C-alpha positions in Angstrom: 47.2 163.7 146.1 48.4 166.3 148.1 51.2 168.6 146.8 54.5 168.7 148.8 54.4 172.3 150.3 56.6 171.9 152.8 60.1 171.6 152.2 61.6 168.5 153.8 65.1 167.3 155.1 64.1 163.6 155.6 61.1 162.0 154.3 58.9 159.9 156.6 57.3 157.1 154.8 54.2 154.6 156.4 52.9 152.0 153.9 49.6 151.5 154.8 46.3 149.4 154.7 43.1 149.5 156.8 44.7 151.0 159.9 42.0 153.1 161.2 42.1 151.6 164.7 46.3 152.9 164.9 47.3 155.7 162.0 45.8 158.6 164.3 47.7 157.9 166.8 50.8 156.8 165.3 50.3 160.2 163.3 49.9 162.3 166.3 53.2 160.6 167.9 55.3 161.5 164.8 54.3 164.8 164.0 56.4 166.6 167.1 59.5 164.6 165.6 58.9 165.5 162.1 58.5 169.4 163.0 62.0 169.0 164.8 63.7 167.4 161.8 61.9 169.3 159.2 60.6 166.0 157.8 57.9 165.4 155.8 55.1 162.2 156.7 53.7 160.2 153.8 51.1 157.9 155.0 51.2 155.7 150.9 47.8 153.9 151.5 47.1 150.6 149.6 43.2 151.0 149.1 42.0 151.3 152.6 38.3 150.9 153.4 37.6 150.7 157.4 38.1 154.8 157.9 42.0 155.3 157.4 41.8 157.9 154.4 39.2 160.0 156.6 41.5 159.9 159.7 44.6 160.9 157.2 43.0 163.3 155.4 41.7 165.4 158.5 45.4 165.5 160.1 46.7 166.4 156.6 44.2 169.7 156.6 45.6 171.0 160.2 49.4 169.7 159.1 51.0 170.6 155.8 53.6 167.9 157.2 51.4 165.2 156.6 50.5 164.1 153.1 48.1 161.4 151.9 49.4 159.4 149.1 47.4 156.5 147.1 49.6 153.4 146.4 47.6 151.6 143.6 50.1 148.6 143.6 49.1 147.9 147.1 52.3 146.3 148.2 54.8 147.9 150.8 57.8 147.9 148.2 55.8 149.9 146.0 54.4 152.6 148.5 57.8 153.8 149.3 59.6 153.6 146.1 56.5 155.8 144.9 56.9 158.0 148.1 60.4 158.6 147.6 59.9 159.3 143.9 56.9 161.7 144.9 58.5 163.4 147.4 62.1 162.9 147.9 63.4 165.5 146.1 65.8 167.5 148.4 65.4 165.3 151.5 68.6 163.3 152.7 67.1 160.3 155.0 64.0 158.3 154.1 62.5 156.7 157.1 60.5 153.6 156.9 57.7 153.3 160.0 55.4 150.0 159.6 51.8 151.5 160.5 50.9 148.7 163.2 54.1 148.8 165.2 54.9 150.7 168.7 58.3 153.4 168.4 59.7 155.1 171.1 59.0 159.3 170.9 62.4 159.7 169.9 62.5 157.3 167.4 63.0 159.3 164.4 65.6 161.5 166.0 68.1 158.9 167.5 68.0 157.4 163.8 69.5 160.7 162.5 71.6 161.1 165.2 73.2 157.6 164.6 73.0 158.1 160.6 75.2 161.1 161.3 77.6 159.5 163.7 78.2 156.5 162.2 78.1 157.4 158.3 75.8 154.6 157.9 73.8 154.7 154.5 71.5 152.5 156.4 70.3 152.3 160.2 68.3 149.4 161.1 66.5 148.5 164.1 66.1 145.7 166.8 62.7 144.5 166.3 61.2 143.4 169.5 57.9 141.2 169.8 55.0 142.0 172.1 51.6 140.6 172.7 48.4 140.5 174.7 46.2 137.7 173.7 47.0 134.2 175.1 48.1 133.6 171.2 49.9 136.5 170.5 51.7 136.5 173.7 52.6 132.9 172.8 54.3 133.6 169.2 55.5 136.8 170.7 57.5 134.7 172.7 58.5 132.5 169.7 59.6 135.3 167.8 61.9 136.8 170.5 63.5 133.0 170.9 66.6 131.6 169.0 64.1 128.8 168.5 61.8 131.0 166.7 64.0 133.3 164.5 68.0 131.2 164.9 69.5 134.1 166.6 68.8 136.6 163.5 70.2 139.8 164.9 67.6 142.1 164.1 65.4 140.1 167.0 67.0 141.1 169.4 68.0 143.8 171.6 71.3 145.2 170.2 74.4 147.8 171.1 75.3 148.8 168.0 77.1 147.0 165.4 77.5 146.8 161.2 75.2 144.2 159.9 74.1 142.6 156.5 70.8 143.0 157.8 68.1 144.4 159.7 64.6 145.8 160.0 64.2 148.7 157.8 64.4 152.1 159.8 66.4 154.9 158.1 68.3 155.1 154.6 70.0 157.5 152.7 67.8 158.5 150.0 71.1 158.7 147.7 72.1 155.5 148.3 68.6 154.1 148.2 68.2 155.9 144.6 71.5 154.5 143.5 70.9 150.7 143.8 67.2 151.4 142.6 65.1 151.0 145.9 63.2 148.5 146.5 62.4 145.5 144.1 58.5 145.7 143.7 58.2 141.9 142.6 58.7 141.2 146.2 55.7 141.2 148.5 57.8 139.6 151.2 61.5 139.8 152.2 62.1 143.2 150.0 64.3 144.5 152.9 66.7 141.5 152.8 66.7 141.9 149.0 67.6 145.4 149.1 70.1 145.1 151.8 71.8 142.5 149.5 72.2 145.2 147.0 73.1 147.9 149.3 76.4 145.9 150.5 77.1 144.6 146.8 77.7 148.8 146.0 79.4 149.1 149.2 76.9 150.8 151.4 77.5 150.2 154.8 74.4 148.8 157.5 74.3 150.2 160.8 72.1 148.1 163.7 71.1 150.7 166.2 71.9 150.4 169.8 69.8 153.6 170.7 66.3 153.0 169.9 64.4 149.9 168.8 60.9 149.3 167.7 58.3 146.9 169.1 56.6 144.6 166.6 52.9 143.1 167.3 52.5 139.8 165.6 49.8 137.8 164.1 46.8 136.6 166.8 46.1 133.2 165.4 47.9 130.5 164.2 46.3 130.5 160.4 47.9 133.9 160.2 51.1 133.2 161.3 51.3 130.3 158.8 50.6 132.0 155.9 52.7 135.1 157.2 55.6 132.9 157.3 54.6 131.0 154.1 55.2 134.6 152.4 58.9 134.8 153.9 59.6 131.7 153.0 59.0 132.3 149.5 60.6 135.7 149.4 63.5 134.3 151.2 63.8 131.6 148.1 63.0 134.2 145.6 66.1 136.2 147.1 68.2 133.0 146.8 67.4 132.5 143.3 67.9 136.2 142.3 71.3 136.5 143.8 72.1 133.0 143.6 72.9 133.1 147.5 73.6 130.4 149.4 71.4 130.5 152.8 72.3 130.8 155.9 73.0 127.6 158.4 70.3 129.8 160.5 67.8 129.3 157.5 69.0 125.6 156.2 68.2 124.1 159.1 63.9 125.0 159.3 64.6 124.4 155.3 64.3 120.5 156.6 61.1 121.0 158.1 58.9 120.1 155.0 60.9 117.2 154.0 60.6 115.9 157.5 56.7 116.4 157.5 56.3 114.3 154.3 58.7 112.0 155.4 56.7 111.6 158.6 53.3 110.4 156.3 55.7 107.2 155.5 55.7 106.1 158.9 53.7 103.4 157.8 56.2 101.9 155.5 58.7 101.8 158.5 58.6 104.0 161.8 62.0 105.4 161.5 60.7 107.2 159.0 58.5 109.6 161.8 61.8 109.8 164.1 63.3 113.1 162.6 59.5 114.8 163.0 59.3 113.2 166.7 62.4 114.6 167.0 61.8 118.2 165.9 58.4 118.4 167.8 59.7 117.2 171.0 62.3 119.5 170.7 59.9 122.8 170.0 57.4 121.6 172.6 59.7 120.8 174.9 61.1 124.3 174.5 57.7 125.6 175.1 57.1 123.8 178.3 60.5 124.8 179.4 59.1 128.5 178.8 56.0 128.3 180.7 57.7 126.5 183.7 60.4 129.2 183.6 57.8 132.3 183.3 54.9 130.4 185.6 53.1 131.3 182.8 50.6 128.1 181.3 49.7 129.8 178.0 53.3 129.9 177.3 53.0 126.0 176.4 51.8 127.5 172.9 55.2 129.0 172.3 56.8 125.7 170.8 53.4 125.0 168.7 54.0 128.5 167.5 57.3 127.8 166.7 56.6 125.0 164.7 53.8 126.8 162.5 56.7 129.7 161.6 59.1 126.7 161.0 56.5 124.5 158.7 55.2 127.5 156.8 58.3 129.0 156.2 60.1 125.7 154.8 56.6 124.7 152.9 57.0 128.5 151.1 60.2 128.2 150.3 59.9 124.9 148.6 56.8 125.8 146.6 58.6 128.6 145.5 62.0 127.4 144.7 60.2 124.3 143.1 58.1 126.0 141.3 60.4 128.6 139.6 62.4 125.1 138.8 59.2 123.7 136.9 58.7 126.9 135.1 62.0 126.1 133.7 61.2 123.0 132.8 58.0 123.8 131.2 59.9 126.6 129.2 
């Protein structure tokens, strides 16, 4: 681990694992911002084996503001906690950067400006999704739609507003540390869990109206399913930990897994398949309408992508919920 030789007013943390294709360009983009802000960039690596380490080490030798840190726990929540504990002394702001995302060149500057202007303890951003291949473009369109996300505010461009949750971008380190940082037992949904504790402690969250990030989604339906399976598990753990009631936009897809199970009994009576048929018709019809509206036949997969997202999220939620209850029953 490289020592922090540069006093930093902000701490830019990049959790990463096997990002050789992206990490070099990302660091080159962030280095001017780090210089302007007096920030330290910490790449918290979870055990890359694809050349990521060599790229970061090479840049760190040229720039004292870039530090490579090994993250033995591998997950993002642990990476950021460790970076703050190791390099956060004296820094005012924590800026979280995803290694596989797209950012405007002035991203960090705008975050710091809004934190200063609003007095927010956390500044979150809209996460707009973009793809290149046919499947990825369809997934991106689904994730940018209300059908796919239920109208989640951070999935759409914001004009600037106070919110309960958003994609994590900047946080005052004092607030982050006061609530204990991320819960490292969460591999998914750790951001929403932390936002809940921030709000309970009286901290305020501002969604930026001046900047955003671009997210590049999964490029296969199989990987999309497992991603949303994890999201569903994380949301269930959040609900169980804080005894909160899911929002309406989360409760509707929660019904998908039971609906699919019910359809399996359509051999007993055809009515058992009706809820599944309605859900499928809505999703596939939305995909067809999107393809016609944008004159792109490939976007018919939008409906299929939304179904995979709904089903994975619902399965993950129920598995976590029922698994926890069964554990209590055994105990």
